[in-house]
C-alpha positions in Angstrom: -119.0 -18.9 -66.1 -118.5 -17.1 -62.9 -121.1 -19.3 -61.3 -119.2 -22.2 -61.4 -116.2 -20.7 -60.0 -117.8 -19.2 -57.1 -119.3 -22.8 -56.3 -116.0 -23.7 -54.9 -116.4 -21.1 -52.4 -119.6 -22.5 -50.8 -119.7 -26.2 -49.6 -122.7 -28.3 -48.1 -122.3 -29.3 -44.5 -123.7 -31.3 -42.4 -124.5 -30.9 -38.7 -123.9 -27.0 -38.8 -127.3 -24.8 -38.5 -127.4 -23.2 -42.1 -125.9 -26.5 -43.7 -123.3 -24.1 -45.7 -119.6 -23.3 -45.0 -118.3 -20.6 -46.9 -114.5 -21.1 -48.0 -112.3 -18.0 -48.6 -111.8 -16.4 -51.9 -108.2 -16.0 -53.0 -107.2 -12.7 -54.5 -107.6 -12.0 -58.1 -109.3 -10.1 -60.5 -112.8 -8.9 -60.0 -112.6 -9.3 -56.4 -116.1 -7.4 -56.0 -117.9 -9.4 -58.6 -116.1 -12.9 -57.0 -117.8 -11.6 -53.5 -121.3 -10.9 -55.3 -121.3 -14.1 -57.2 -120.3 -16.1 -54.1 -123.0 -14.8 -52.0 -125.7 -15.0 -54.8 -124.6 -18.6 -55.0 -124.7 -18.9 -50.7 -128.4 -17.4 -51.0 -129.3 -19.7 -53.5 -128.3 -22.6 -51.7 -129.7 -21.7 -48.3 -133.1 -23.6 -47.3 -135.2 -20.7 -45.7 -138.4 -23.0 -45.0 -136.3 -25.3 -42.7 -136.3 -22.7 -40.0 -139.1 -20.3 -38.9 -135.8 -17.8 -37.1 -135.3 -14.8 -39.0 -132.8 -15.5 -41.5 -130.0 -12.9 -41.3 -126.6 -12.4 -43.3 -123.6 -11.2 -40.8 -121.2 -9.2 -43.1 -118.4 -9.4 -40.7 -118.7 -13.2 -40.3 -118.8 -13.9 -44.1 -115.7 -11.1 -44.7 -114.0 -13.1 -42.4 -114.9 -16.2 -44.1 -114.3 -15.1 -47.5 -111.2 -13.6 -46.4 -111.6 -10.1 -47.7 -112.6 -6.7 -46.0 -116.3 -5.9 -45.3 -116.2 -3.3 -48.0 -116.8 -5.7 -50.6 -119.5 -7.7 -48.6 -121.3 -4.6 -48.3 -121.3 -3.7 -51.9 -122.2 -7.4 -53.0 -124.8 -7.1 -50.2 -126.4 -3.6 -51.6 -126.0 -5.0 -55.0 -128.1 -8.4 -54.0 -131.1 -6.0 -52.7 
């Protein structure tokens, strides 16, 4: 299952503001699908109720952390919208 594969790319961390750390994706077939699945898991694990601040996703930071260009991140965000 794709969801299980992408769980390896999102790790719970202590002490960080979001409590989540994104691990780079190894280049493989279906990069767009992997980025989409990783973002879906990341968003699913976010605690949106712990802070009153507006939650924003920084595509540059995500692209850097995932080790991919911004294009597949943009496409995944667009698809998730």
